[in-house]
N, C-alpha and C positions, 0 to 999 in steps of 0.2 A: 927476801922479796917479791915472791910471790904473793905473801901476805899482804905486803904495802901496796901490790898493784891492785888485788881483788879489790881492795878499800877506796882505793882510786877510783877504779873503772865502775863500781857500782853507784857503785852504787849500785806514786809510785797512783727535741723535745722543746721545753718552755724555758723561759730566764730562770736562771739559778733560786731555788727557794730558800728563804733565810728561814733558819728554825729560832737562831738566838739574835738578838737585836745587838748590832755590832754599837760601840760606845762613838759618839762622836771624835772627830780627829783631837781635838783638845781635852778631851774628860779624861781628870784625873783621878776619878772614882774607884778606887780599886778595890770596890766590894762588888762593882758590876762586871757579869761575863762579859768579853770583849770578842771572845773567840765566835766564828759563826760557821754553819753548816751552811752549804753552798748545793747540798742534792737531796732529793726527797727523802724523807724520814724513812720509806721504806726500803730504800738502796741498799743493798748487800753490802757495798763498797762505799762509804761514807768519805765524800771530799771536803775537810776543813781547812778554815781561813783561820788564824791567828797572828795579832800581831806580836806578841813575845816569841814566838817561834820564829818567826821571822826577821826579829831583830837579829835572834841567837845566829841564825846562819846568815845572815847578812853581813854579822860581825867576824863570823869564819871566813867570809870571800873578803872582808876587809883585811883580814891577819895575812892572808896571802899577798893583797897586793900592797902592803906595808902603810897605810894610811886611810885616814879617816876624817871626814870634815866634823869641823865644831857642832857640838859639845859633846861627841862621841871618843874622843883622845883616851879618855882612863878607860873605857869600856874594850877600845881597841887595845890600848896596853894589856889589859886583864886579859883578854883572849890569846896575845900573843903569848903570855908567859905558859899558858895552858899548852898552845899548840909547841911551843921551844921541850916543855916536858914529858909530853904525849908524844913526842914523834917517833918513838922507837915501837909505839904499838897502838895504830891508828881505833882499835879495839876498845883502848881505854876511853874513848869518849861517852861512851854508851850508860855509865854512871849519870852523866850531866843531861844526855838528850831524852832517856825514858820519860823524866818528868816533863817534858815539855810537849807531850802527847795528850797531856790531860789539864794543865795549868791555865789561869789565863793569865795571872799578873808577874811582876818580878817579885815584887813583897812573898808573894805562895812559893815561887820557886826559889828565892833563899831560905826558907825555911825547912825546905825540904833537903835543901844544899847544907844546911846547918847539921841535918842529922848523918851527912855521909861519914866514912872513915876517914880518921886523919891523913892517911896514905895509901897507896897502893902500890905494887910493883910493876914498872914498865921496864922491859927491855933488861931485866933483871936487875935494875935497881928501885929504889924506893923514892918514890914524887910525892910531894903534897898533893892530895886532893880536895880536901875541905877546904883549905884556906884558898885555894885557886877558886875553887866555885864560889864560894862568899864572896869572895872580891868580886869574881864578875857578877853576880846577882845583884850587889850591890850598885854596880855601875851600871847596869840594868836598870835598876829602880832611878837612878837619877836622870835617866835620860828616855826614861818610857814615854812620858807625856811628848818630849821632842821628836820621837822616833814615830809616834801615831800621825802628830802635825804635820812632820816632813816627810822623809823617806816614804812611809806605810803608805800615803796618799796615793802615790802613783802604785807603788806596789801591788795595793788593793783590786785595783782594778784590773791589773794584768793577771794576776790569781782569779778574780771572779770570770774575765774572760776565757782563760784556760777551763777552769771548771765547767763554764757552759758548753764549751767545746765536747769535752768530755762526757757530759748529760746527754748530747746527741748522739755521740758516735760509740760509745762504750755501754754506756748504762743499759741501752734497750737491749743489750746481747748478754746482758750478766746471767741471765738464768741457766743460757747454754754453755757459756764462759764457765761458770761454777761444777756444772755436771761434769763437765770436761775435766776439770781441775782432779774431781772425784777421782775419774775413772783413770786419769793418765797417771797420776801421782799416787794412786793405793789409797785412798783420803775419802772413807766413807763417812758421810755428814762433814766433812771437810775435816773434822774433831778439835775444830774453834768455833769459837761463840760469835757470831753475827752481829753488828758489821764490822766488818774491816774499816778501820778509820786510816785515811791519808792524808797528813797534813800537807797542802800545796803553800811551797813559799817562792818569793820572788828570785831572789839570789842564793847561793851557796859556794863551795869549791866545786870543781869540776869532778864529776859532771853533776855532782847535787841529789844525789840519791843514798839516801840513809835509811836504815833499820837498826834502832837502837833494843836492843833487848835485854832480858835477864833469865836467858835459857830456858826456855819454857814457862815462866811465869806472867812475863810481862812483856809488851813489844810497842814501838813506836814510830812510823813509818812517815818519811818526808820525801817531797819530790820538788825539786826545782824547777819552775816553770819557764824562766828566761833560756832561750836557746833551744825548747822544746816546743814542737807543735805538731798538730795532726797525728798519724798512727805512731811516730817516734814517742810522744806523750802518752798514748793509750800504751803501748807497749812498756813504759818506764813504769807507770801505774800498776800494771798486771806482774812486770817484775817484782815490784815493790811487796805487794798482795802475796807473792808466793812466797818471798822471802820470810814475812810476816808468818806464814801460816807454818812454813818451814819450823822457824824458831819456837811457834807454840803446840807444834806437834816433835817436839824433839825425840821424845820418849815413846814415841808410837810407832809401830810396823809400818812406816811409809814407803814410798820409792826411793826418797831420798835416804832413810836411813838403812834402808835396803843396800843402795850403793856406799853409805859409810861403811858398812859392815864388808861388803866384796873390798874395799881400799884397806881394810885392817887388816884381811888375811894375807895381802901382798905387802904389809910390812906398814903400812900407813895410817898411823892413828890420829885422832885429833889436834894435836901438835902439830902434823904436816901439813905446809901450807897448802900442799895439793890437793886435800881433801875439801878445803873449803873452795878451791879453784875449780875442782869438778863440779863441786853441787853448784858453785855460781854458773858455771857451763851451762849445766842442763837447766837453770833456773833461766837465763837467757834464751836457750832453745824453745823451752815451754813457752815463754810469755809470747816470742813471737810467733810460735806457730799457732797461737791463740788468736793474735790479730788477724793473720792470714785467712784462719779459719771462720772467724766471726763478724770481724769490722771489714779486710779490705785484704782481699787474695795477692794483690800486688805487693803489700809490704816490704820493703827490705829490712831485713833482720839488722838492729843495732849492733849487734856483736860482729857484724861485717865488717864495721868502719873501724874495728880496732880491738875489743877482747880478744875475738877470734884470732887475731894474727898475733897479739902479744903472748898467747898461752898455747904451745906449740900442741898439745894433745886434744886442744878444740876440735879442732874439722873432725878426728876421728869420733868424740864423744857427741858432737851433733848430731852426726851421721847413724851413732848406734842409737841416740835419742830419737831418731825421725823413725827409724826402722821398728819402735816398739811401738811409736804413735801411727803408723802404718799397719800394726796388727801382726807384723813379721815375726816379732820376737817376745817373749814373756820377759817379765820385767826381771827374773832372775839373770835370765841370758844377759839382757841387756848391762845389768850392772856389771856382770863378771867382763865383758867387751868395754865397758869403760874403764873400769880398773885396768885391763891388761893395756889399753893404750896409755894409759897414765904412767903405770908402772915402766913402760919400755921407752919412755921419754928421756 
């Protein structure tokens, strides 16, 4: 239950600078790069726009709605088949989504998918992985040109506008934000290679925040811009960046791993969904705090509109984390207080 909820709930100056030229909407040359970078080359958080990722997450949203316009019916059916088999474990999507952080074209994606295992276990049963993935990639190959000429024309502008807002509101403060993350989360040097890349997409299932990972080996982050603006968009991008950092430092002695250790001592290992929920509550609290400290002191944390009310220990977790940020508690004391709150639910 909690594991499903956390996946549902998570769910990262001048005009934007384009470092890689976009193909024209009707361009079907799958040898040219079509993803473009919407932030300066020196930014430690890179915002990216990619029509391939945009189509993929648009299809995920359409699979929830149950319909898609022509000629996307086959792609929708492929996505719905995946959703039906993956419903028991939302993290099963990660094998499909990691490549979307780096590839430009559906043909490239299909080649990667062709190397996936034939099946994977989801909620105690074996489901086809490779066949589902290749079917989807082939359908996206067939519609790639139509998507760029159709839905993506509108999506691209919305994404560029969001990136411009982030360039104005967040990027000027990133040096301070990243230094704070290092201190708050016990991450000297962050422990990851910069820049962190966040791909902005127009639409996605609610709330449209995804981090697909290979547990410390690779990470790809995606943030929906539809329905998000202002400091909520800033918090979402920071939340995703924190999630990516956590995934890439899963073997390091960070604050998050200290918390995982405290939870383990109270009988909750990584298979217990409370571990994921507690970690994500801290991530929400940290991201919101960073926005208040560096962007807007009056920002209302996004967790207050849903996440914190749906997970009973959340208020105590947030309070404990705030005591740590205020300098009143060491990390080990904070981790123990959070574990105690979770165990008492």
